C-alpha angles and dihedrals in degrees: 000000000000126000114260116226128188110206128190144143122239090235138093096199114117094222097034115160087219091058088055091049093050089050088058091047092049091049092052092048090050092050088051089058103264123134104236128197107196111196137179115226088215085076089061106057112183134170118247107282111271122170092210090055090048091050092050100041110010122228117339116253091247090054091052091050092049092046090054090054091046093050092049091053126087090208147346138244111203129181107204122208115210117226116182093340095309142070124288122271090237093057093048090046093052090050091048095051094042092050095060115117118253127200112261095017129100114249115280091006092164093058115018114112095359124126123238132193118201135203136165136194135194138163085233128090095259099055095223091300094145094063095051100070090048091052090045091052093050095045094044089049091059094049106270123138102230111200114244094226113077134169127229115184110202121196087013092171089067094053 
């Protein structure tokens, strides 16, 4: 039985450098024998997390679809864009919706005990490095084992 990996970039941009990086990561994982599901977060549109909205309407359909993919995966590969020294709103929003408790499931079922590999890319000199520790902190805080080795691709437009 092969390891199941869910791979995505924390960006909605069509030509995102981080989407290109996660494609490379997914290809490498596939060559190593993993079953990789490479998704685009643009296919999972969700409103900004709002507890009142959740109380009134439950989880959005897109959040439920994404949660199902997350739960089926043994781990994640995420390429993290850096916006203003932090992670993107879309990545944080996906984590917030997916982390919500569901009846009959253990807390944080989509994340707890799963492994995550991180990368980042930027046309700048730092390669998105400032967003990676924030992402690591968030994911570790919800029970993921985030691999120590991470990749930051600086000046990605020149690669």
